[in-house]
MARPARO-284895 format. One record per residue (C-alpha): residue in three letters; x, y, z. Coordinates in steps of 0.001 Angstrom, whole numbers, plus 500000, padded with zeros to 6 digits. Each point is the difference from the previous one (the first is absolute). Layout:
ALAXYZ;...
***
This chain:
UNK139700820096014202;UNK501550497647502988;UNK498730501349502485;UNK496381499488498888;UNK501317496431498321;UNK501344499635504259;UNK496916501190501662;UNK497323497191497975;UNK501921497513500855;UNK500718500170503727;UNK496080500594499790;UNK499923496950498795;UNK503053498189502205;UNK497357497502501456;UNK499044498840496477;UNK503703500231498664;UNK500603497569502736;UNK497621497385499775;UNK500456499511496409;UNK503680499677500552;UNK499426496828502527;UNK498587498897496988;UNK502225500694496797;UNK502445498204502872;UNK497389497324499986;UNK498849499269496348;UNK504756500319499239;UNK500281497457502069;UNK497611497650498850;UNK501146500793496343;UNK503389498732501341;UNK499260497848502440;UNK496088497959498642;UNK500952496521501681;UNK499340502424503420;UNK496748501277499115;UNK499037500196503884;UNK502446502149500718;UNK498990502237497747;UNK496299499903500562;UNK500579500761503808;UNK501995503785499022;UNK496704500543497785;UNK497724498973502840;UNK502747502492502510;UNK499360502442497749;UNK496136500181499469;UNK500035499573503855;UNK502648503264500398;UNK497374501425498041;UNK497501499331502465;UNK501737501096502702;UNK501703503306498114;UNK496192501216499170;UNK498291499451503971;UNK503056501851501370;UNK500781502881497170;UNK497696502860499747;UNK497674499933497099;UNK502261503231498027;UNK503100498084500861;UNK499074496249498661;UNK500051501046496020;UNK499160497353497718;UNK499139498038502564;UNK496684502086500919;UNK497612498452497885;UNK496295500331501414;UNK499539500229504538;UNK502790498845502026;UNK498357496793501648;UNK499289498081496354;UNK504004501229498659;UNK501486498402502947;UNK497401496964500149;UNK500385499828496553;UNK503819499613500099;UNK499627498176503748;UNK497623497060498265;UNK502328500046496773;UNK503215499508501547;UNK498862497472502703;UNK498181498281497438;UNK503917499359497536;UNK501557499394503532;UNK497585497993500728;UNK500515497668496795;UNK503593500375500208;UNK500353498112503140;UNK497060497575499336;UNK501514498960497072;UNK503227499853500760;
***
């Protein structure tokens, strides 16, 4: 039972890394709401990381980052991350 769970968890390691960064950003935003630009920057970096991981990893290893075709996923993740980062920088 534990081995099966660990095998599934390691298969989803890229997705879990991105989610962990998002959790860190949201916790930071809860405890320091006056510094929303930093939280938004971490959210943007997690989306950019998801895009880079989707490009770099083979389809079988992408896990839950895989939604559609590789290039569509990468463009969406990188575009969303870039948009969030540019908004956080321009409003700052």
